[in-house]
C-alpha positions in Angstrom: 0.0 0.0 0.0 1.4 3.4 -0.9 2.2 5.5 2.1 0.6 8.9 1.8 2.8 11.5 0.0 5.5 8.9 -0.6 6.0 9.9 -4.2 7.0 13.4 -3.1 9.8 12.2 -0.8 13.4 12.0 -1.9 16.8 11.1 -0.6 17.9 14.7 -0.1 15.4 14.9 2.8 17.7 12.8 5.0 20.0 15.8 5.6 19.7 17.4 9.0 17.4 20.4 9.0 18.1 23.6 10.8 17.1 23.5 14.4 17.1 19.6 14.6 19.2 17.9 17.2 22.3 16.0 16.3 23.4 12.8 18.0 26.4 14.6 19.5 24.0 16.8 21.5 22.0 14.0 22.9 22.4 12.9 26.5 22.5 9.2 27.6 18.8 9.6 28.7 17.9 10.8 25.2 19.6 7.8 23.7 17.9 5.5 26.2 14.5 7.1 25.4 15.2 6.7 21.7 15.8 2.9 22.2 12.6 2.8 24.2 10.7 4.5 21.3 12.1 1.9 18.9 10.9 -0.9 21.2 7.5 0.8 21.3 7.3 0.7 17.5 8.3 -3.0 17.5 5.8 -3.9 20.3 2.8 -1.9 19.1 3.2 -2.2 15.3 5.5 -5.1 14.8 8.0 -2.8 13.0 11.6 -3.6 13.8 13.9 -0.6 13.0 16.7 -1.8 15.2 18.7 -2.9 12.1 18.7 0.6 10.7 21.7 2.9 11.0 21.1 4.9 14.2 22.3 8.3 13.0 20.2 8.3 9.9 17.2 6.9 11.7 17.4 9.3 14.6 17.6 12.3 12.2 14.4 11.2 10.5 12.5 10.7 13.8 13.8 14.1 15.0 12.5 15.6 11.8 9.0 14.3 12.4 9.1 15.4 16.0 10.0 18.9 14.9 6.9 19.0 12.6 4.6 18.2 15.5 6.5 20.4 17.9 7.9 17.8 20.3 11.5 17.9 21.5 11.9 14.7 23.6 11.7 11.1 22.5 9.8 10.1 25.7 7.2 12.8 25.0 6.9 11.7 21.4 6.3 8.1 22.5 3.4 9.4 24.7 2.1 11.4 21.7 2.1 8.2 19.5 0.2 6.3 22.1 -2.6 8.9 22.1 -2.6 9.9 18.4 -2.4 6.6 16.5 -2.6 8.3 13.2 0.8 9.7 13.8 2.4 6.3 13.2 1.7 6.5 9.4 3.3 10.0 9.3 6.3 8.8 11.2 6.8 5.7 9.0 6.5 7.9 5.9 9.4 10.0 7.3 11.5 7.0 8.2 11.0 5.1 4.9 12.2 7.7 2.5 12.3 6.2 -1.1 10.5 3.1 0.2 9.5 2.2 -3.3 12.4 1.4 -5.6 13.7 -1.3 -7.9 15.6 -4.0 -6.0 15.1 -2.4 -2.7 17.3 -4.3 -0.2 19.2 -6.0 -3.0 20.5 -8.9 -0.9 17.0 -10.0 -0.1 16.1 -10.0 -3.8 19.3 -11.9 -4.6 18.3 -14.5 -2.1 14.8 -14.7 -3.5 16.1 -15.1 -7.1 18.7 -17.8 -6.1 16.9 -19.8 -3.5 13.2 -19.3 -3.6 12.2 -18.9 -7.3 14.0 -22.1 -8.3 12.0 -24.0 -5.6 8.8 -22.5 -6.9 9.6 -23.6 -10.5 10.5 -27.1 -9.3 7.1 -27.4 -7.6 5.3 -26.7 -10.9 4.6 -28.7 -14.0 6.4 -27.3 -17.1 3.3 -25.7 -18.6 1.7 -24.7 -15.3 0.9 -21.1 -14.6 2.9 -19.3 -11.9 0.8 -16.7 -10.0 2.4 -13.9 -8.0 0.9 -11.0 -6.1 2.6 -7.7 -5.4 0.4 -6.3 -2.7 0.9 -2.6 -2.0 2.8 -2.1 -5.3 2.7 1.7 -5.1 4.3 3.1 -8.4 5.1 -0.4 -9.6 8.9 -0.8 -9.1 8.7 -4.0 -7.1 6.2 -5.6 -9.5 8.6 -4.9 -12.4 11.5 -6.2 -10.2 9.7 -9.5 -9.8 8.9 -9.6 -13.5 12.6 -9.1 -14.4 13.7 -11.9 -12.1 11.0 -14.3 -13.5 12.1 -13.5 -17.0 15.7 -14.3 -16.0 14.5 -17.6 -14.6 12.1 -18.7 -17.4 13.2 -16.7 -20.5 11.0 -14.2 -22.3 8.6 -16.8 -23.9 8.3 -18.8 -20.7 7.5 -15.6 -18.8 4.9 -14.5 -21.3 3.2 -17.9 -21.4 3.3 -19.0 -17.7 3.6 -16.0 -15.4 0.7 -13.8 -14.1 1.7 -10.9 -11.7 -1.1 -9.2 -9.9 0.0 -5.8 -8.7 -2.4 -4.0 -6.4 -2.6 -0.9 -4.3 -5.3 1.3 -2.6 -3.8 4.5 -4.1 -5.3 5.2 -7.6 -2.7 7.9 -8.3 0.2 5.5 -7.6 -1.5 2.8 -9.8 -1.8 5.2 -12.7 1.9 5.9 -12.5 2.6 2.1 -12.3 0.5 1.4 -15.4 2.5 3.9 -17.4 5.7 1.9 -16.4 7.8 5.0 -17.1 10.7 5.9 -14.8 13.3 8.6 -14.7 17.1 7.9 -14.9 17.3 8.5 -11.1 14.6 5.9 -10.5 16.6 3.4 -12.6 19.9 3.8 -10.7 19.4 0.6 -8.8 18.5 -1.5 -11.9 21.5 -3.4 -13.3 22.7 -2.0 -16.6 22.0 -5.3 -18.5 18.4 -5.3 -17.2 17.9 -1.7 -18.3 19.1 -2.6 -21.8 17.0 -5.8 -22.0 13.7 -4.8 -20.4 13.3 -1.1 -20.9 13.0 1.3 -23.9 14.1 4.9 -23.7 11.3 7.4 -24.6 11.5 11.1 -24.1 14.3 10.8 -21.6 12.6 8.2 -19.5 12.8 4.4 -19.3 9.6 2.5 -20.2 9.2 -1.2 -19.4 8.7 -3.1 -22.6 5.0 -3.3 -23.6 5.2 -7.0 -24.8 6.4 -8.0 -21.3 4.1 -5.7 -19.5 1.0 -7.7 -20.6 1.8 -10.3 -17.9 1.4 -7.7 -15.1 -2.1 -6.8 -14.1 -2.5 -3.6 -12.1 -5.7 -3.0 -10.0 -7.0 -1.3 -7.0 -7.3 -3.5 -3.9 -7.8 -2.8 -0.2 -6.0 -5.4 1.9 -8.3 -5.0 4.8 -11.7 -4.9 3.0 -11.3 -6.8 -0.3 -11.1 -10.6 -0.8 -7.5 -11.8 -1.4 -6.2 -13.0 -4.8 -6.0 -16.8 -4.6 -3.8 -19.8 -5.6 -0.6 -17.8 -5.3 2.9 -19.2 -5.5 4.6 -16.0 -4.2 3.1 -13.0 -2.3 5.3 -9.9 -2.1 4.1 -7.3 0.5 7.0 -5.2 1.6 6.7 -2.3 4.2 2.9 -2.3 4.1 1.8 -4.3 7.1 3.7 -1.9 9.4 1.0 0.7 8.7 -1.6 -1.5 10.4 -2.3 -2.1 14.1 -1.8 -5.7 15.5 -5.5 -6.7 15.0 -5.5 -5.6 11.3 -2.2 -7.2 10.7 -3.6 -10.5 12.0 -6.6 -10.2 9.7 -4.4 -9.4 6.6 -1.9 -12.2 7.4 -4.8 -14.7 7.7 -5.9 -13.6 4.2 -2.4 -14.0 2.9 -2.3 -17.5 4.3 -5.6 -18.3 2.6 -4.3 -16.8 -0.7 -1.2 -18.8 -0.9 -0.9 -22.4 -2.3 0.4 -24.9 0.3 3.8 -24.5 -1.3 3.7 -20.7 -1.4 6.1 -18.1 -0.1 5.6 -14.7 1.6 8.2 -11.9 1.1 7.9 -9.0 3.6 9.9 -5.8 4.2 12.9 -5.6 6.4 11.1 -3.7 9.2 8.3 -6.3 9.4 8.2 -9.4 11.6 5.9 -12.5 11.8 7.0 -13.7 15.3 3.4 -13.7 16.5 2.1 -15.7 13.6 4.2 -18.9 13.8 1.1 -21.0 13.4 0.5 -19.7 9.8 4.0 -19.2 8.4 7.5 -20.5 9.1 10.7 -18.4 8.3 12.8 -19.5 5.4 15.2 -16.7 6.0 14.3 -14.3 8.8 17.0 -11.8 7.9 15.4 -11.3 4.5 11.9 -11.7 5.8 11.0 -14.6 3.6 8.4 -17.1 5.0 6.8 -20.3 3.8 3.2 -21.1 4.3 2.4 -23.7 6.9 -0.4 -25.7 5.1 -1.5 -27.7 8.2 -2.9 -25.6 11.0 -5.0 -26.6 14.0 -8.8 -26.2 14.0 -8.8 -23.0 15.9 -6.3 -21.3 13.6 -8.1 -22.7 10.6 -11.3 -21.0 11.8 -9.4 -17.7 12.2 -7.9 -17.9 8.8 -11.2 -18.8 7.0 -13.2 -16.1 8.9 -10.7 -13.4 8.5 -10.1 -14.3 4.8 -13.8 -13.7 4.2 -14.8 -17.4 3.6 -17.6 -17.4 6.1 -19.5 -20.4 4.8 -16.5 -22.7 5.1 -15.7 -21.1 8.5 -19.2 -21.9 9.7 -18.9 -25.4 8.4 -15.6 -26.0 10.2 -17.2 -24.5 13.4 -19.9 -27.1 13.2 -17.3 -29.8 12.8 -15.4 -28.6 15.8 -18.5 -28.4 17.9 -19.7 -31.9 16.8 -16.3 -33.4 17.6 -16.3 -31.8 21.0 -19.7 -33.2 21.8 -18.6 -36.6 20.7 -15.6 -36.7 23.0 -17.7 -35.5 25.9 -19.4 -38.8 25.7 -17.8 -42.3 25.9 -14.1 -42.3 25.1 -14.3 -45.1 22.7 -13.8 -45.3 18.9 -16.8 -44.1 17.0 -18.1 -42.7 13.7 -20.1 -39.5 13.9 -22.5 -38.7 11.1 -24.4 -35.4 10.7 -26.9 -34.5 8.0 -25.8 -30.8 8.3 -22.2 -31.3 7.3 
């Protein structure tokens, strides 16, 4: 999901502004309060920024504090706990240039070398590969996935077998994504050989090749309200869950679990964790935030997944099965067959 005003941000904003504190002026209490603030973000939103460079991270947090007129990290933490809408503005400030090609390159390299071959091995030669880029913003990550899939399958294999669904709630961002047109600055993180193979230069901008673009379908989708895209082999949703509270994250992750095939993979952003959802996904590589779906879940978790994924009929049926099984075991503890006309 595109963070508000993300497209207007640029790397130059990371420079200290006049009037903002520098690390050299901070006391030990300030530093401790800053760590407490990071812990608050991790606990309340599941967003782990502890791996970020402290100097840069602190400058960005101080910039946001300056906007709202707060000078202390402890006071700002209190402010966040009262005004929950402030989390989104803070994350927007922290995640400058959040949307880019091959963002966190090492994670994409791991995906290309370790995960995509496993996905291909699990498929028949002519079987369709379905991928969802959820929260695609202006499209860079969707086209990143496309380039890696072309490298793995060749152009004809990609055209014939791959469907990439790229969605966002922001119509303006989707319009930009559909144009598939990027400035030379946008393309800096794209390897030269990829630029030459997969883009055409038009009017000083790079445009993703139209013949390859047909395999990518852009559309508006609300992760919280809309039914998930199903039968997926790979679901990429990076730096989007962090904008939701814990309850909403649980709901969205349940939908993701429902959307993936039993052999499917989930690729998240570096600031996002799934430690509280071990019953639905298991980490393949925690450093790069790549998880594999756990196909077998207990009855309680299955109910949660089905209900929160919007499959209420099946959820109700499973509920009846659980209730019937419970009533059966409340009776004699001997082997039996239970038959119900309602299931």
